[in-house]
C-alpha positions as CSV (number, residue, x, y, z in Angstrom):
1,A,10.0,-11.4,14.1
2,L,9.9,-11.1,17.8
3,G,6.8,-12.5,19.5
4,D,5.4,-13.8,16.2
5,R,4.5,-10.2,15.2
6,G,5.8,-10.2,11.6
7,T,8.6,-11.4,9.3
8,N,12.2,-10.4,9.3
9,V,13.8,-10.0,5.9
10,R,17.6,-9.9,5.6
11,V,19.4,-8.7,2.5
12,E,23.1,-9.4,1.9
13,L,24.6,-7.4,-1.0
14,S,28.0,-7.4,-2.5
15,Y,28.5,-4.2,-4.5
16,A,31.6,-3.1,-6.5
17,P,30.7,0.2,-8.1
18,P,32.4,1.1,-11.3
19,F,35.3,3.5,-10.8
20,G,35.6,2.5,-7.2
21,Q,35.0,5.2,-4.6
22,V,34.3,7.9,-7.3
23,G,31.5,5.6,-8.6
24,R,30.1,5.2,-5.1
25,W,30.0,8.9,-4.6
26,A,28.4,9.5,-8.0
27,A,25.7,6.8,-7.3
28,K,24.9,8.5,-4.0
29,L,24.7,11.9,-5.7
30,F,22.2,10.7,-8.2
31,G,20.1,8.6,-5.7
32,E,21.3,5.3,-7.1
33,E,23.0,4.0,-4.0
34,P,22.2,0.3,-3.6
35,E,21.6,0.5,0.2
36,Q,18.9,3.2,-0.4
37,Q,17.4,1.3,-3.3
38,I,17.1,-1.9,-1.2
39,H,15.5,0.1,1.7
40,D,13.0,1.7,-0.6
41,D,12.2,-1.6,-2.3
42,L,11.7,-3.4,1.0
43,R,9.3,-0.7,2.2
44,K,7.3,-1.0,-1.1
45,F,7.2,-4.8,-0.7
46,K,6.0,-4.4,2.9
47,R,3.2,-2.1,1.8
48,L,2.2,-4.5,-1.0
49,M,2.1,-7.5,1.4
50,E,0.1,-5.6,4.0
51,T,-2.4,-3.7,1.8
52,G,-2.3,-5.5,-1.5
53,E,-1.3,-2.4,-3.4
54,I,1.5,0.1,-3.6
55,I,0.3,3.6,-3.0
56,S,1.8,6.1,-5.4
57,I,1.3,9.7,-6.4
58,E,2.3,9.1,-10.0
59,G,-0.2,10.3,-12.4
60,Q,-2.0,12.5,-9.8
61,P,-2.9,16.1,-10.7
62,R,-0.6,18.8,-9.4
63,G,-1.5,22.2,-8.1
64,T,-2.4,24.1,-5.0
65,C,-5.4,23.5,-2.8
66,A,-8.2,26.0,-3.1
67,S,-9.1,27.6,0.1
Protein backbone atom coordinates (compact mmCIF):
# COMPACT_ATOMS: atom_id res chain seq x y z
CA ALA A 1 0.00 0.00 0.00
CA LEU A 2 1.02 3.63 -0.21
CA GLY A 3 3.84 4.61 2.12
CA ASP A 4 4.41 1.03 3.36
CA ARG A 5 1.23 1.29 5.42
CA GLY A 6 -0.38 -2.00 4.52
CA THR A 7 -1.00 -4.51 1.77
CA ASN A 8 -3.13 -4.16 -1.32
CA VAL A 9 -5.18 -7.18 -2.36
CA ARG A 10 -6.63 -7.32 -5.85
CA VAL A 11 -9.27 -9.83 -6.89
CA GLU A 12 -10.11 -10.56 -10.50
CA LEU A 13 -13.25 -12.60 -10.99
CA SER A 14 -14.95 -13.87 -14.09
CA TYR A 15 -18.55 -14.76 -13.32
CA ALA A 16 -21.18 -16.12 -15.67
CA PRO A 17 -24.39 -16.51 -13.65
CA PRO A 18 -26.76 -19.29 -14.59
CA PHE A 19 -29.69 -17.96 -16.62
CA GLY A 20 -27.77 -14.80 -17.57
CA GLN A 21 -29.11 -11.46 -16.37
CA VAL A 22 -32.07 -13.12 -14.61
CA GLY A 23 -29.61 -15.23 -12.61
CA ARG A 24 -27.58 -12.12 -11.73
CA TRP A 25 -30.72 -10.37 -10.44
CA ALA A 26 -31.75 -13.44 -8.44
CA ALA A 27 -28.28 -13.69 -6.88
CA LYS A 28 -28.41 -10.03 -5.90
CA LEU A 29 -31.92 -10.44 -4.46
CA PHE A 30 -30.79 -13.33 -2.23
CA GLY A 31 -27.49 -11.73 -1.18
CA GLU A 32 -25.38 -14.12 -3.22
CA GLU A 33 -23.81 -11.55 -5.53
CA PRO A 34 -20.12 -12.44 -6.04
CA GLU A 35 -18.90 -8.85 -5.70
CA GLN A 36 -20.53 -8.50 -2.28
CA GLN A 37 -19.29 -11.90 -1.16
CA ILE A 38 -15.71 -11.01 -2.11
CA HIS A 39 -16.01 -7.66 -0.32
CA ASP A 40 -17.31 -9.37 2.84
CA ASP A 41 -14.69 -12.12 2.69
CA LEU A 42 -11.84 -9.62 2.27
CA ARG A 43 -13.07 -7.63 5.29
CA LYS A 44 -13.15 -10.85 7.36
CA PHE A 45 -9.65 -11.71 6.14
CA LYS A 46 -8.40 -8.24 7.10
CA ARG A 47 -9.86 -8.58 10.60
CA LEU A 48 -8.32 -12.02 10.98
CA MET A 49 -4.87 -10.78 9.94
CA GLU A 50 -5.04 -7.71 12.18
CA THR A 51 -6.57 -9.21 15.32
CA GLY A 52 -6.04 -12.96 15.00
CA GLU A 53 -9.76 -13.63 15.21
CA ILE A 54 -12.98 -12.98 13.36
CA ILE A 55 -15.47 -11.19 15.55
CA SER A 56 -18.96 -12.62 15.24
CA ILE A 57 -22.29 -12.33 17.00
CA GLU A 58 -23.27 -15.89 16.12
CA GLY A 59 -24.31 -17.83 19.20
CA GLN A 60 -24.77 -14.68 21.27
CA PRO A 61 -27.91 -14.34 23.37
CA ARG A 62 -30.64 -12.12 22.01
CA GLY A 63 -32.95 -9.79 23.83
CA THR A 64 -33.36 -6.25 25.00
CA CYS A 65 -31.06 -4.46 27.39
CA ALA A 66 -32.42 -3.99 30.89
CA SER A 67 -32.57 -0.36 31.91
